[in-house]
N, C-alpha and C positions, 0 to 999 in steps of 0.2 A: 341175334345172339350178345349177349353183355358180360364181359368178365368183371368178376367180382374179386378184387386185390384182399387175400387174406393177410400175410403175413403176422407180425406177434403181435398178442392183444398188448391193449396200452398197460404201461407199468404207472405206477405212482411218481409224479415228478421228485417229489422228497418224501422223508419217511416221515413216519407220526410224529416223533419227537427227534430232537438232537440228542445221540446217545450220550451218556454222561461218560467222563470222562476218566477212564480206569487202567491200572497197569495190565500187562498183557503176560500170561501163563502159557504154557503147552500142556496140554494134558495128551500125550502120545503127537498122534499128527493136527491134535484138533487144537485150534488157538482158541482161549477162553479171555474175552478183554479186549482192552485195548483197539477198539474199533469191529472185530472181529465179528463175525455175526453170529446170531445169537443160536445155541445149537441145543437140542433136544435132547434129553438123557431119560434111561428107563431105569429099572432094577431088576432082576431074576427075580423067582420065588421058586427057584429050584433048590436042593440042598446043593450049597458050593461042592462037597465034597461027591457029589455025584456028579464026575466033571462030562459025562457023555450028554445027560438030561442037561445039564448049563451050557454048554458048547450050541447045543441043537436050538435052546431058547436063545441063546446070543443071535443065532444065526437069522432066526424068525426075527427077531427085532432089529437086524440089520439091514434085512430086507424090507421091512415096513418105515425105515428112514433113520433109524436111530441111531447116535452120533458118539454116545457115548454111555456104557453099562456100569452099572455098582453092581456087586456080589456080594452078600454077607458073609462076613467070618467068625461065625460065634466058639468053633472048636479049632483042635487042634489038628484033626482030618479037614477041614474046609483049608487052614492053614495050607496044609501039603498040597491040595490039589490048584493052588493060585498059581503056580508056576508052568504047569501046563494049559491052563485057561489063558491065562496071560499072554502066553506066547501062539497058541492057536486061535484067540479071538480075532475077527476081522477088523473090531472097532477096540478103542482104548479100553482097558477095564479100570475101575476103580475097586479097590479093597474097602468095605465099609465095616469099622472096627469098634465095637462097644465093650465095656468093662475090664477089658485082658491088654494091657501095653503092648506085651509079648509080641501080639500080633499086628502090630504096627511095624515092627522091624521085619517081619517073616514076609509082611506084604512088600516091601519097600524090597529086600533082597528077592522076592520072586521076581522082579519087573514089573509090578503093576504100574499102568499111567499115573494112578495119582492114589491117594490114601484117604477117605474120609473118616477122621476122629470127632468122637462127641466129648468133650472136655468134662459135662456135667455128670457124667456115668462111666468115665475110667478111673479105676483107684488111682489117686495119688497122681495125676497127670501132670499138673503142673512141674513135679519134681523131674517129670520124664523130659521135657521140651528140650533141655540140653542134647539129650541124648537122640532125641526124634529128629531136630534141627539138622545135628551133623549127618545121621546116616541118610536122611532126606536130600541134602545138598551135594553129600559124596555120590548120589546115583541119579541125581537129578531129576527128583521126584516131587512131584506140587503135593501140599497138603489142605483139604479141605475142612476148614472148621466148620462143623455142623452143631448150629448150638437149635435143640427142641426146646417146646415149652412144655413137653411131657417130662423132661429129663433135665431142667436146669439146675445147676450148682445150688447147693443149699443155701449157701452164703447168700446169694441171690434173693432166692426166695424169699429169707427172713428179711431182705431190707427191702423188697418192695411188696410182701405179701404176697404175690400171684407172679405169674410169667406174663409182667406188663412190657408194653415196645421198648420202653426203658431197659427194662432187666435183660432181655433179649441182647440190645444192642451194646448194653455194656459188659454183657459174659462175652461176646465174639472179639470186641477189642481190646480186652482183657488180654483173652488167651492171644491173638496177635500180637500183644505188645510183648510177651514173654519169648515169641519166636523170635521178634525184631530184635530182642535184647543179643541175641545169639546170630544176629546178622542173615537170617531166613525170613526173607517176603513172598517167595513163591508159594503164594496164600490164594485160596479164594473161599470165599464166605456167604454161610446160609443161616437166616434166622427164622425157623419155622414155626407154624402156630396153626391150629385147627381154622381159628376165627379171620377170615380174609382182612376185616378191620383192622385188627390186632398185628398181623402181619404184615399189610400193607404200610402201617406206621412205623414198626421196625425198622423195614428196610430203607424208609424214607431217612429214619436218622442213622441211619451206618452208610447209607450214602454220602451224607451229607458230612461225616466224620472220616472217613475212609479212602483210598484210591483204591483198594482191594478188586479185583472181579467179584460180581456177587452171582451166587446160584438160588434161583428162587424156586421156590415151594411153598403151596398148602399143606402142611402133614394132615395125616388121618382126613383126607378130603371128604371120604364115605363112598356109597357106590357110585355107579359109573355116571349117571343122570346130578346127584347132587354135586359130585367131586367135579365136574364137568363145569359145572355152575360156578361153584368156588374157585375154582382155580381160572378160568377164562375172565372173571369178574376181578379177581386180585391181580394177575399178571397184568391185563389189560390196563388197571389203575398205574400199573408201575413202568409196563414200558412205554406208556404214552408218555410219561415222561422223561423217557430217557434209562430209567435204571431197569437195570439186567442185562447178565452176558450169556447164561444158560438156563435152562428151566427143566423141570422133573415135573407134571402132572402126577400126583397119586392117587390111584383110583382102585377099590376092591373091585377089580376087573384084571382080565390078564394083560400082561405088561404092554403086548403089541396095541391096546385099544389108548394106553397113555401116551405112546408117538403121536397116533391118529388126531387126539386129541391136541397134543401139542403143536404137533406141525399146522393145521387147522388155524391155531389161535393166532401163530406167527404168520400165516398165508392172510388172515382176515385183518392185520394190523399194517401190512405191507412190508413185514420185516422178513419175509422170505419169498422167494420167487412162487406165485402160485402155478398149481397144475391142472385139474381137473376141478371144476366148480359147477356144483348145479343151484342155479337160480330156479326157484318154484314158489308160486303163490300159494297162502294159506288155505286157499279154497273159501266159499262162500255161497249164497244162495242164488249168486249170479254165476257161477258155475256149470257149463253145459256137459262137461267130462269131468271121470274120476282122476282129479290133478294128484292125490296121494297114490294112487296106483301107479298112473303115468310116471311120476317123479321118481319110484321106486325102483320100477322097472327100467329107466333110462339110467339109474345111478348102477342097479348091479349089471346091466349090459356094457359099461363104461368104467367098471373096477379096473382097476391096476394101470387105467391112460397116464401116461408120464409128462404129455404134451399139454402146456397153459392153455387152458381150453374152458371157456365160461358156455355153459350152456342152460338156456330159459326154457322153463317148462311152464307153459302159463294157461288158466282154464276159461277164460274170459274174454270178450272186448274191450273191456273199459282200461286197465294197464297192460294188457297180453301182448297187445304190437309193439305199442313202445319198449317193453322191457325184452322183448323178442327181439328188435331192433338193436336194443345195446349189448347184447350180447354177441358171442362171435356165431354162435347157433345158436336156432331157439325156433318154439311154435308156440304158435296163436290159438287154442283151442275154439271152437264153437261149430252148434248146426251142423254136428256130426263130422265136422272136416276138421284139419289143422293146417295151418298156413307154416310153412317152413323158411326161416329165415338164417341166410348165412350173409355175417357182415352188414345186417341191417337192409337187406334186399331179400325179397320173397323169391324163391328159387323155385317152389313148386305147390301144390297145395293138394292133400291126400287123404284119404278117409281116415275118420279116427279109429280104425282098428289098424292102419298101417302107419299111425303116427310115431310110435318109438322103434320098429322097424326102419323106418326111414332117419328120425334122428340119430341111429344108433349108424347107420351107412354112411350118413354124409359124415359124423363125426371121425368114424375110421379115416374117410377119404381125406378129411382136412388134416390128422394126425399124420398120415402116410405122407403128404405133399410138405408137412411141417417140417418131417423129419428128413427127409429125401434132400430138403432145403438148408439143414442146419438150423431149423426153426429159426431163421433170421431171413430169408428171402422174402418175397411177394410172390407167393403162389396164388392161381387164381380159378376159381369155379366157372363153369358155364352155366348161364341162367336159362331155360329154355321154356 
């Protein structure tokens, strides 16, 4: 019998890129910018005035890995609900303010961890900056200047003709400068657009002209599939250049799905410690098993696993053994059988009907040992 060391899966030696140097702000207990890990955000879809429903959705988001949550505040009833929500939420709450500047002050007084303002659609916003800066400074509340292509200041639309990258960046920097005049720099910035190409260029320009932390987002990205692709492309382009300190994937889907996508993007770029990762082949005429079904069943069986584990589900003898050996746990299938690999070594061969069951059993055994050893020891599995 041979002992196969498990230990921790290897992590990238270097990040995908050196992070852009930015100032750090605190959104409640979550650090943003200044080299802090890239955080993942979402936004509730409930009416904020419905305190119970909003807190329930925040709890679901928290359980899925969300680190910061934004809530809409379009009415006085919503503003009145903020103190309870901010106090009872398990993660920092950002109030999202449009149109009415009075709600900015209400959110600050309510104890929100930060306030997002959209200068393009708040009436006479520039005239209120001095008061907002004082209130925010007195309460230690950061401000996110959130510029959106769909609500750009009319003056900039007239100047540029449309929401160009230059217009978005200029709008954000102008508003930041107004806060700077009142010695307030506890700011992060977003310049969102529904076109990833425009959005990426706007952030590149912004990153070159200031040191504020940047919140990345493709606004109105679309339904789950389209929005995931657009967000992954845009975030990948920027994060691979070290640009971006916190992200929100905007999907026409339940908020928890936004968190799943955001976390997976960061894991794929090596910007977050990976958890469970399923490596599976796309299938082809060489496949001798139903790879789609195998991958789906293994994924479902391991849902919720917290330890960093890469599981390969392969369907033929061409790439199967190699990919299975590279994973922490894997199967190479063919001729009605599956060879089960653990850290590069075949530990057993099972009938096709037992592949899923065996992979899940082995994964659970590995996870249990890793947790027992604090995910840092060198547990071993016996090959028979």
